[in-house]
One Martini backbone bead per residue (centre of mass of N, CA, C, O) as a GRO file, in nm:
protein
  362
    1MET     BB    1   8.048  10.638  10.979
    2THR     BB    2   7.817  10.683  11.204
    3ARG     BB    3   7.445  10.651  11.115
    4PRO     BB    4   7.183  10.708  11.262
    5GLN     BB    5   6.847  10.668  11.262
    6SER     BB    6   6.577  10.853  11.214
    7ALA     BB    7   6.231  10.886  11.269
    8GLY     BB    8   6.234  11.093  11.066
    9PRO     BB    9   6.183  11.174  10.730
   10ALA     BB   10   6.453  11.340  10.679
   11ALA     BB   11   6.656  11.096  10.672
   12ILE     BB   12   6.614  11.022  10.370
   13ASP     BB   13   6.779  11.285  10.259
   14GLN     BB   14   7.034  11.167  10.321
   15ILE     BB   15   7.378  11.176  10.186
   16PRO     BB   16   7.642  10.994  10.292
   17GLU     BB   17   7.862  11.069  10.046
   18LEU     BB   18   7.825  11.364  10.153
   19GLY     BB   19   8.046  11.644  10.212
   20PHE     BB   20   8.186  11.897  10.442
   21TYR     BB   21   8.353  12.193  10.527
   22THR     BB   22   8.369  12.365  10.801
   23LEU     BB   23   8.528  12.649  10.791
   24ALA     BB   24   8.680  12.694  10.536
   25GLY     BB   25   8.971  12.778  10.613
   26HIS     BB   26   8.938  13.096  10.668
   27ALA     BB   27   8.803  13.233  10.976
   28GLU     BB   28   8.632  13.489  11.132
   29THR     BB   29   8.397  13.299  11.264
   30PRO     BB   30   8.276  13.022  11.442
   31ARG     BB   31   7.959  13.075  11.424
   32ALA     BB   32   7.914  12.976  11.130
   33LEU     BB   33   7.879  12.674  11.194
   34ILE     BB   34   7.586  12.663  11.288
   35ASP     BB   35   7.451  12.725  11.012
   36GLU     BB   36   7.601  12.515  10.839
   37VAL     BB   37   7.506  12.255  10.977
   38ARG     BB   38   7.207  12.298  10.957
   39ARG     BB   39   7.199  12.330  10.647
   40ALA     BB   40   7.327  12.061  10.568
   41GLU     BB   41   7.108  11.885  10.694
   42GLU     BB   42   6.866  12.004  10.537
   43ILE     BB   43   6.992  11.919  10.234
   44GLY     BB   44   7.158  11.622  10.289
   45ILE     BB   45   7.420  11.619  10.414
   46GLY     BB   46   7.610  11.357  10.574
   47ALA     BB   47   7.887  11.534  10.639
   48ALA     BB   48   8.099  11.689  10.887
   49PHE     BB   49   8.404  11.869  10.871
   50ILE     BB   50   8.690  11.934  11.095
   51SER     BB   51   8.918  12.170  11.117
   52GLU     BB   52   9.247  12.284  11.241
   53ARG     BB   53   9.322  12.593  11.406
   54TRP     BB   54   9.536  12.814  11.602
   55ASN     BB   55   9.268  13.019  11.677
   56VAL     BB   56   8.921  12.971  11.584
   57LYS     BB   57   8.978  12.622  11.544
   58GLU     BB   58   8.893  12.435  11.779
   59ALA     BB   59   8.788  12.114  11.772
   60ALA     BB   60   8.622  12.061  12.032
   61VAL     BB   61   8.436  12.303  12.017
   62LEU     BB   62   8.323  12.252  11.731
   63SER     BB   63   8.209  11.973  11.783
   64GLY     BB   64   8.004  12.050  12.001
   65ALA     BB   65   7.843  12.247  11.827
   66ALA     BB   66   7.763  12.048  11.604
   67GLY     BB   67   7.615  11.846  11.791
   68ALA     BB   68   7.403  12.052  11.920
   69VAL     BB   69   7.276  12.142  11.608
   70SER     BB   70   7.219  11.829  11.561
   71GLU     BB   71   7.083  11.486  11.445
   72ARG     BB   72   7.227  11.333  11.168
   73ILE     BB   73   7.493  11.433  11.111
   74ALA     BB   74   7.805  11.369  11.056
   75ILE     BB   75   8.113  11.385  11.263
   76ALA     BB   76   8.450  11.517  11.189
   77THR     BB   77   8.779  11.512  11.224
   78ALA     BB   78   9.003  11.695  10.965
   79ALA     BB   79   9.219  11.752  11.185
   80THR     BB   80   9.377  11.628  11.461
   81ASN     BB   81   9.614  11.599  11.730
   82HIS     BB   82   9.766  11.373  11.952
   83ASN     BB   83  10.010  11.582  12.077
   84THR     BB   84   9.807  11.824  12.218
   85ARG     BB   85   9.701  11.591  12.406
   86HIS     BB   86   9.607  11.395  12.630
   87PRO     BB   87   9.483  11.083  12.600
   88VAL     BB   88   9.251  11.120  12.806
   89ILE     BB   89   9.135  11.374  12.680
   90THR     BB   90   9.078  11.258  12.401
   91GLY     BB   91   8.903  11.021  12.496
   92SER     BB   92   8.689  11.200  12.634
   93TYR     BB   93   8.607  11.370  12.395
   94ALA     BB   94   8.507  11.134  12.216
   95THR     BB   95   8.300  11.016  12.417
   96THR     BB   96   8.127  11.265  12.444
   97MET     BB   97   8.054  11.287  12.143
   98HIS     BB   98   7.933  11.007  12.105
   99ARG     BB   99   7.698  11.047  12.314
  100MET     BB  100   7.582  11.324  12.221
  101THR     BB  101   7.535  11.200  11.904
  102GLY     BB  102   7.470  10.891  11.885
  103GLY     BB  103   7.734  10.800  11.699
  104ARG     BB  104   7.844  11.053  11.488
  105PHE     BB  105   8.151  11.024  11.569
  106THR     BB  106   8.486  11.110  11.446
  107LEU     BB  107   8.823  11.055  11.516
  108GLY     BB  108   9.047  11.268  11.354
  109LEU     BB  109   9.375  11.227  11.236
  110GLY     BB  110   9.709  11.388  11.211
  111ARG     BB  111  10.032  11.495  11.141
  112GLY     BB  112  10.070  11.776  11.049
  113ILE     BB  113  10.275  12.077  11.091
  114LYS     BB  114  10.598  12.118  11.143
  115PRO     BB  115  10.645  12.429  11.179
  116LEU     BB  116  10.438  12.449  11.412
  117PHE     BB  117  10.575  12.254  11.603
  118ASP     BB  118  10.844  12.402  11.618
  119MET     BB  119  10.728  12.663  11.743
  120LEU     BB  120  10.618  12.482  12.008
  121GLY     BB  121  10.811  12.231  12.071
  122ILE     BB  122  10.698  11.988  11.892
  123PRO     BB  123  10.716  11.695  11.784
  124ALA     BB  124  10.695  11.516  11.526
  125VAL     BB  125  10.492  11.310  11.355
  126THR     BB  126  10.439  10.961  11.337
  127THR     BB  127  10.329  10.663  11.230
  128ASP     BB  128  10.379  10.505  11.493
  129GLN     BB  129  10.221  10.694  11.677
  130LEU     BB  130   9.942  10.666  11.546
  131GLU     BB  131   9.915  10.361  11.591
  132ASP     BB  132   9.952  10.359  11.896
  133PHE     BB  133   9.722  10.558  11.963
  134ALA     BB  134   9.490  10.396  11.847
  135GLY     BB  135   9.522  10.162  12.048
  136LEU     BB  136   9.469  10.328  12.302
  137MET     BB  137   9.185  10.423  12.240
  138ARG     BB  138   9.049  10.144  12.218
  139ARG     BB  139   9.112  10.061  12.510
  140LEU     BB  140   8.973  10.293  12.659
  141TRP     BB  141   8.685  10.247  12.523
  142ARG     BB  142   8.678   9.950  12.675
  143GLY     BB  143   8.779  10.016  12.985
  144GLU     BB  144   9.072  10.017  13.015
  145THR     BB  145   9.381   9.971  13.187
  146VAL     BB  146   9.685  10.133  13.131
  147VAL     BB  147  10.002   9.987  13.205
  148GLY     BB  148  10.313  10.077  13.126
  149HIS     BB  149  10.345  10.256  12.879
  150ASP     BB  150  10.592  10.200  12.596
  151GLY     BB  151  10.582  10.405  12.317
  152PRO     BB  152  10.558  10.614  12.050
  153ALA     BB  153  10.327  10.788  12.214
  154GLY     BB  154  10.454  10.707  12.497
  155ARG     BB  155  10.487  10.746  12.854
  156TYR     BB  156  10.276  10.554  13.089
  157ASP     BB  157  10.164  10.445  13.383
  158THR     BB  158   9.851  10.557  13.356
  159LEU     BB  159   9.547  10.467  13.173
  160ARG     BB  160   9.214  10.617  13.232
  161LEU     BB  161   8.887  10.609  13.222
  162LEU     BB  162   8.633  10.713  13.460
  163ASP     BB  163   8.496  10.420  13.335
  164ALA     BB  164   8.469  10.075  13.337
  165SER     BB  165   8.199  10.054  13.143
  166PHE     BB  166   8.331  10.100  12.894
  167ASP     BB  167   8.205  10.025  12.536
  168GLU     BB  168   8.325  10.177  12.269
  169ASP     BB  169   8.240  10.256  11.915
  170ILE     BB  170   8.487  10.453  11.779
  171PRO     BB  171   8.578  10.609  11.520
  172LEU     BB  172   8.877  10.624  11.317
  173GLY     BB  173   9.068  10.878  11.170
  174LEU     BB  174   9.263  10.970  10.860
  175THR     BB  175   9.498  11.166  10.722
  176ALA     BB  176   9.591  11.104  10.371
  177TRP     BB  177   9.852  11.037  10.084
  178GLY     BB  178  10.057  10.843  10.138
  179PRO     BB  179  10.146  10.515  10.138
  180LYS     BB  180  10.200  10.485  10.446
  181THR     BB  181   9.937  10.621  10.551
  182CYS     BB  182   9.739  10.447  10.394
  183ALA     BB  183   9.829  10.183  10.524
  184LEU     BB  184   9.759  10.261  10.809
  185GLY     BB  185   9.459  10.299  10.758
  186GLY     BB  186   9.400  10.004  10.667
  187ARG     BB  187   9.505   9.865  10.954
  188ALA     BB  188   9.382  10.105  11.194
  189PHE     BB  189   9.136  10.241  11.043
  190ASP     BB  190   8.799  10.370  10.936
  191GLN     BB  191   8.900  10.653  10.815
  192ILE     BB  192   8.969  10.834  10.509
  193VAL     BB  193   9.139  11.145  10.431
  194LEU     BB  194   9.227  11.320  10.186
  195HIS     BB  195   9.306  11.553   9.923
  196THR     BB  196   9.330  11.826   9.770
  197PHE     BB  197   9.419  11.811   9.439
  198PHE     BB  198   9.363  11.530   9.323
  199THR     BB  199   9.409  11.313   9.105
  200ASP     BB  200   9.282  11.040   8.970
  201GLU     BB  201   9.538  10.865   9.003
  202THR     BB  202   9.577  10.923   9.305
  203LEU     BB  203   9.314  10.813   9.409
  204VAL     BB  204   9.348  10.522   9.312
  205ARG     BB  205   9.612  10.468   9.465
  206CYS     BB  206   9.507  10.519   9.753
  207VAL     BB  207   9.285  10.310   9.757
  208GLN     BB  208   9.471  10.068   9.711
  209ASP     BB  209   9.649  10.104   9.960
  210VAL     BB  210   9.426  10.067  10.167
  211ARG     BB  211   9.305   9.793  10.079
  212THR     BB  212   9.562   9.623  10.090
  213ALA     BB  213   9.629   9.668  10.392
  214ALA     BB  214   9.369   9.550  10.501
  215GLU     BB  215   9.403   9.265  10.394
  216GLN     BB  216   9.683   9.211  10.533
  217ALA     BB  217   9.531   9.263  10.827
  218GLY     BB  218   9.238   9.116  10.815
  219ARG     BB  219   9.047   9.316  10.680
  220ASP     BB  220   8.775   9.485  10.562
  221PRO     BB  221   8.801   9.697  10.298
  222ASP     BB  222   8.485   9.789  10.285
  223SER     BB  223   8.480   9.921  10.588
  224ILE     BB  224   8.638  10.162  10.467
  225GLU     BB  225   8.653  10.492  10.457
  226ILE     BB  226   8.687  10.703  10.152
  227TRP     BB  227   8.777  11.044  10.126
  228SER     BB  228   8.742  11.283   9.915
  229VAL     BB  229   8.873  11.612   9.807
  230LEU     BB  230   8.660  11.859   9.645
  231ALA     BB  231   8.680  12.125   9.485
  232THR     BB  232   8.391  12.359   9.476
  233ILE     BB  233   8.288  12.550   9.178
  234THR     BB  234   8.000  12.712   9.126
  235GLY     BB  235   7.926  12.850   8.848
  236GLU     BB  236   8.008  13.216   8.797
  237PRO     BB  237   8.247  13.342   8.941
  238GLU     BB  238   8.433  13.562   9.040
  239PRO     BB  239   8.764  13.587   8.999
  240GLU     BB  240   8.831  13.632   9.307
  241VAL     BB  241   8.693  13.375   9.407
  242ARG     BB  242   8.868  13.171   9.258
  243LEU     BB  243   9.134  13.263   9.377
  244LYS     BB  244   9.059  13.191   9.676
  245LYS     BB  245   8.961  12.882   9.629
  246VAL     BB  246   9.227  12.796   9.464
  247THR     BB  247   9.494  12.952   9.467
  248ALA     BB  248   9.517  13.007   9.775
  249ARG     BB  249   9.487  12.714   9.873
  250LEU     BB  250   9.718  12.579   9.717
  251ALA     BB  251   9.946  12.778   9.797
  252THR     BB  252   9.934  12.717  10.099
  253TYR     BB  253  10.020  12.428  10.086
  254LEU     BB  254  10.294  12.483   9.921
  255GLN     BB  255  10.442  12.682  10.131
  256LEU     BB  256  10.474  12.440  10.316
  257PRO     BB  257  10.695  12.270  10.469
  258GLY     BB  258  10.641  11.936  10.355
  259TYR     BB  259  10.351  11.968  10.258
  260GLY     BB  260  10.404  12.042   9.965
  261GLU     BB  261  10.570  11.790   9.900
  262GLY     BB  262  10.340  11.589   9.950
  263VAL     BB  263  10.150  11.680   9.723
  264VAL     BB  264  10.350  11.648   9.489
  265ARG     BB  265  10.425  11.352   9.537
  266ALA     BB  266  10.142  11.226   9.519
  267ASN     BB  267  10.103  11.347   9.210
  268ARG     BB  268  10.370  11.353   9.046
  269TRP     BB  269  10.503  11.618   9.033
  270ASP     BB  270  10.702  11.891   8.969
  271PRO     BB  271  10.938  12.017   9.190
  272ALA     BB  272  11.031  12.270   9.027
  273VAL     BB  273  10.768  12.428   9.055
  274LEU     BB  274  10.779  12.460   9.360
  275ARG     BB  275  11.045  12.616   9.371
  276ARG     BB  276  10.951  12.858   9.200
  277LEU     BB  277  10.726  12.945   9.381
  278ARG     BB  278  10.899  12.994   9.645
  279ASP     BB  279  11.107  13.198   9.490
  280ASP     BB  280  10.907  13.399   9.462
  281PRO     BB  281  10.873  13.720   9.570
  282VAL     BB  282  10.574  13.714   9.648
  283VAL     BB  283  10.579  13.456   9.818
  284ARG     BB  284  10.814  13.547  10.010
  285SER     BB  285  10.658  13.800  10.137
  286PHE     BB  286  10.484  13.627  10.352
  287GLY     BB  287  10.643  13.431  10.502
  288GLY     BB  288  10.452  13.311  10.779
  289ASN     BB  289  10.210  13.371  10.611
  290MET     BB  290   9.910  13.289  10.493
  291ILE     BB  291   9.782  13.332  10.189
  292ASP     BB  292   9.463  13.296  10.255
  293GLN     BB  293   9.474  13.547  10.469
  294VAL     BB  294   9.654  13.803  10.302
  295ALA     BB  295   9.600  13.811  10.011
  296THR     BB  296   9.568  13.968   9.727
  297VAL     BB  297   9.444  13.983   9.420
  298GLU     BB  298   9.710  14.058   9.280
  299GLN     BB  299   9.879  13.830   9.404
  300LEU     BB  300   9.700  13.596   9.297
  301GLU     BB  301   9.734  13.654   8.999
  302HIS     BB  302  10.033  13.588   9.002
  303ILE     BB  303  10.026  13.300   9.124
  304ALA     BB  304   9.855  13.171   8.896
  305THR     BB  305  10.103  13.175   8.688
  306LEU     BB  306  10.264  12.937   8.864
  307LEU     BB  307  10.022  12.739   8.800
  308PRO     BB  308   9.935  12.469   8.668
  309ALA     BB  309   9.652  12.343   8.531
  310GLU     BB  310   9.677  12.060   8.659
  311TRP     BB  311   9.677  12.161   8.962
  312THR     BB  312   9.375  12.309   8.933
  313GLY     BB  313   9.192  12.078   8.785
  314ALA     BB  314   9.131  11.913   9.061
  315ALA     BB  315   8.803  11.989   9.019
  316ALA     BB  316   8.488  12.150   9.056
  317TYR     BB  317   8.321  12.281   8.770
  318GLY     BB  318   8.034  12.481   8.730
  319ASP     BB  319   7.751  12.361   8.722
  320PRO     BB  320   7.571  12.155   8.913
  321GLU     BB  321   7.588  11.914   8.713
  322GLN     BB  322   7.897  11.915   8.679
  323CYS     BB  323   7.965  11.877   8.978
  324ALA     BB  324   7.808  11.613   9.018
  325GLU     BB  325   7.976  11.452   8.816
  326ALA     BB  326   8.245  11.487   8.966
  327VAL     BB  327   8.157  11.341   9.218
  328ARG     BB  328   8.083  11.069   9.090
  329ARG     BB  329   8.368  11.012   8.980
  330GLN     BB  330   8.498  10.961   9.257
  331VAL     BB  331   8.332  10.706   9.316
  332GLU     BB  332   8.419  10.545   9.061
  333LEU     BB  333   8.732  10.553   9.166
  334GLY     BB  334   8.665  10.464   9.505
  335ALA     BB  335   8.515  10.646   9.664
  336THR     BB  336   8.279  10.670   9.941
  337GLY     BB  337   8.342  10.986   9.954
  338VAL     BB  338   8.263  11.352   9.930
  339ILE     BB  339   8.433  11.651   9.983
  340MET     BB  340   8.302  11.969   9.947
  341HIS     BB  341   8.524  12.218   9.895
  342GLY     BB  342   8.493  12.570   9.956
  343ALA     BB  343   8.184  12.547  10.048
  344THR     BB  344   7.877  12.618  10.127
  345PRO     BB  345   7.567  12.497  10.168
  346ASP     BB  346   7.434  12.712   9.994
  347GLU     BB  347   7.624  12.658   9.747
  348LEU     BB  348   7.556  12.332   9.746
  349GLU     BB  349   7.255  12.282   9.700
  350PRO     BB  350   7.246  12.244   9.382
  351VAL     BB  351   7.443  12.001   9.385
  352VAL     BB  352   7.278  11.812   9.560
  353GLY     BB  353   7.032  11.808   9.373
  354ALA     BB  354   7.181  11.699   9.123
  355TYR     BB  355   7.284  11.440   9.257
  356ARG     BB  356   7.017  11.318   9.334
  357LYS     BB  357   6.922  11.283   9.041
  358LEU     BB  358   7.164  11.121   8.928
  359VAL     BB  359   7.130  10.873   9.165
  360GLY     BB  360   6.846  10.853   9.312
  361ALA     BB  361   6.821  11.016   9.576
  362GLY     BB  362   6.539  11.030   9.790
   0.00000   0.00000   0.00000
């Protein structure tokens, strides 16, 4: 992710390998992003990641707001979908963000959630489509006119951004966790964002998949950013807080058809546990509602009994120093950056301070 240096002394305080998700999970109001991004930049977090939900978390709007209220922090979508906007619209969105932020923006794409696409009548995303689309974006950003394209990403008579002088170097990101998607990231993308609740073994395996594919494609494997996503619960939170940040978040991933299987398969967990979770009457009672949006404390307490300790253990817990150690461990395992997930910048401030002391940053 491009990080131009500011002339101001505060730029020294940025720690580029630390990131956070703004509006993590369910958001009551998107305006919270404004204070979160400003605060993150103030305490030295190097990157803000934007997830997309089709309610009050539309990625382009949030990206623009993040860019407008910041000066140094890198901004990335992680992720939006290539098939919900026309390629020229997506290309224009990324170019606008790139110029507005002075090169701090990464367009991060993802496969998306099949049940949601089914609901909207949109075909599921494939690996071939993502690779084809990445190629289209790079051509458009170089000012090319693409004529007669007929590939996995679609058929288009003419694709062109309305400025032939464009020659933009905009990083492309990809959310990935399976070997095929990690390999795609290695050969065609600049930034990889992995998934929350990955075990150490899974992180190492994903890093290797990305690096190997990059080498096979003739790319410099060290040029690709690989971000782990580490749920970070610092201090001694009330039990209901931990239930919402860990149990509700993981259960929401697992309840989604296809998505849950992907997380379990990536970690090589027992799929029988996933089946028992989904067959549980309490979990089934949510229907199409996401658990992290509507579950009560009592329901989450029950769901917590269905999740093995190994499944919820892949996170940072404890005081700021313990959390900072957990973050550093992710880097030691091969991640180039760590997204501290499920916490606001105010909550992360002591962790950032502890990490700064731990690694001698700033």
